[in-house]
Phi, psi and omega in degrees: 000135179282163181293336174297305183296326176292321177291315183302312187290328177292310190295315175301312183300313181299321181291308184309308182304322189284323179290315180296323173302314183298307179304319179285319180293315179298317178301306187285330175289324179294309175310300181302318174296332180291321175290331172293322192290317186296333182279321175293328177298317181305307188288321171298319182295314179297318180296310176293326175298314184296328183287313177294327168294330185291315180293315178303311179291327175294321179291326181274332184079025176168189184268009186305328192251018181295328175298323174291325173305311175301308182297326175295324172282356181089011181254025178255022177286120180075006178237196178289114177254012179298168173118139180294146173071026181303341180257007179276156171236127183299155188286138184079015180292353178295324190275117169075000183285165181286148185297137198283168180060037179296131187255347181304142173282087184238133175265124180246124179239122177259124186235136176278171191304341180267357178096008183260145183286124179265321179197149176218112191281357177257005174058027182263335182235128185283152173304140181092343188281157180282136188285126173286190178281118187259143178273189170095205181260135186234129175228141190275131174267134185242141170282102189296335185286333178240001179050044176244150178289142178237355184164189179220150176252130181247125177248124177231111184271144176285098182288329184288325176297314186295321170309303177308317187287326177298309178304305177312312180294318181296328177285329183285314175305315185290324180296308186295315179304308184300320183295311178298329173295314185298318176296321176295319180289333175293316177295325171304319179294311178304309183298317176305315182297319181289321179289323176296319185296321177288338177275317189281331179312299177300325172302309177301312184304318183295318177306309177297318179291328175297319175296320175295322173297320176298330177273003173099001182261167181235145180208159174242142178265145178292140175249105189250002182200168184256005182275201193288334170296323175292316176297326173293321177300312182300324183281336173287321182290327169301320180292322181292322170301318175298315177299318179303319187285317184291332173293317171296308181302322183297314185300315179286337181288313181298313179306304187292315181293327173301308183298307187305317181278332178297314190296307186286334177286329176297315183296314180305319183292314180307305187298307181295330174295321178290328179292321179295327178271357183075020179270346171241152176286146168311317182297315190286311184308306185295331177286323172292324181292324182288321177304311177297316178304320178299323179296313179293327182287325175302316184290325175299318187292311179308314182292319179301319180295321183293318183298326183289322179295326186291315187262008184056044181254009171296119178239142187248138175251091181283137179209154182296125181235134170289118182292330192288313181299310173314312185286321177299317180296329180283324175293320176296321186295329183252013172304319182296319181293310178302324181287321176297333171268000179080026186243137179275129171236136187217166183234131170238099179213132174298155181269003175260020178292127181293160172305145180227146177285108182224151157278107194297314184303312178301318184292328185286325184290322177304308182301312179313303184303324181288310176297335181289308181305316179292330181294306193289347180262004179252140182273169180300130186094350183284185183214138179241132175236129173263126178237147184223145178180170186262145177246104190066209182253356189234005181228128174262125176250126173239127186240135169251102186241137179228165176249039190274215190287356178062182188228133176290150182302327182290338185267344187298313186301340189247003188285340175273359178281147180296143179063012181273131176226137183278156184298331176292328183282333169293314184295324180277353174077035177291127181283161178143168178245358184076017185259338196301309180299316184298326183292312179314307180294331170303310180301308185290319173302332174288344177265010177083027188237190175221163180226139177235154178230124176238149183204144169274001181128171179305148183070005188246007175081186187205156176227133183239117177243124183254132182239116180230148178293139179280131169229081194284154179249000182290130181289000000 
């Protein structure tokens, strides 16, 4: 079963169960309360009638107007309506008397203090007859002038009638509640359908897009909201972009590594063939073969360094290092190569740069990669300058500036990417794998620093600046 139908089914099931529970609890709670209400009605009816009769008895000085009191209270239907002043109301009768024209089927029997029937609105007991044991609710009638009891009022509610009325009310209540429940369930179905589609739609799109990526295709998900689903789509798009970048880098890796491997292997093969056929002297052939093997070893070393950065295995051995000594050593190391190409290499650094915590071997590797690139990108008669200085009190900046072939503005954002080689370097036949600057960036970032590359364009040279935090140990 799909996620859409699961969400919709679960929502509808919860709503229907809630409606049924509400209807059931409401029905039985109302039914129970109605029974209590009926009992309260009988008790209240007897009390209010007794008060009304007490006022009527006191005003008339006897039972002569009891029929009028019953009629006024609404209990005169079908019973004794005799009595003087049957249409009269006693003074102050407005206070607390039972509402007139009472239509509930209630039997009222009035009995005097001697147990003789005064009035029976159901006409079952004649006036003056001895009153039998009567059911219902009993309240005492008092002569308010003497505050003495003069009789009793018996009120017997027709429970069967009220039960039928209660059943009718409960039936109507149940019908209305069920209709409301059906409407609620219908609305819930519509909301559940929309909600399930809202949730399952992006999940379905994600599944299809993931399958497309597995098949080698690329796709993007629409981001239509800022909630969890929208963030999921945005994260997937970022992942897709990263996969595309890695796929492109892998393609370039295979191409560049194949090229870098093929060139020295071809040279080695040609030299070995010439040596076998007597076309090369052993000294010349061995020199070329050794040179190409060094290129292969350099490529393997770069790939090993790259693997360390990928798997987080680069470990630094930090020690207090004299920046001036480090840079002087690097200039001396690269002087033979620059002289061979007719390029001037110089150092511009103040002597007061404090010692800094560096991994000397790694920083030498990083500087060597940058200087080596600058040498290969410079023409005869060019110049390379290594500059160092403090930016503020906490940052050491080391720059390698050349006046070589330069970098196009469109290439600047990518020159630090692995295996990236600019068009200028390819046109000028510059050797290299495109790993040097990527490895340098990893070393500098491992020191907590940053690296930037700037150029004014092709033919305008370039500057590579490495910035690392200063951690001076000078007291």
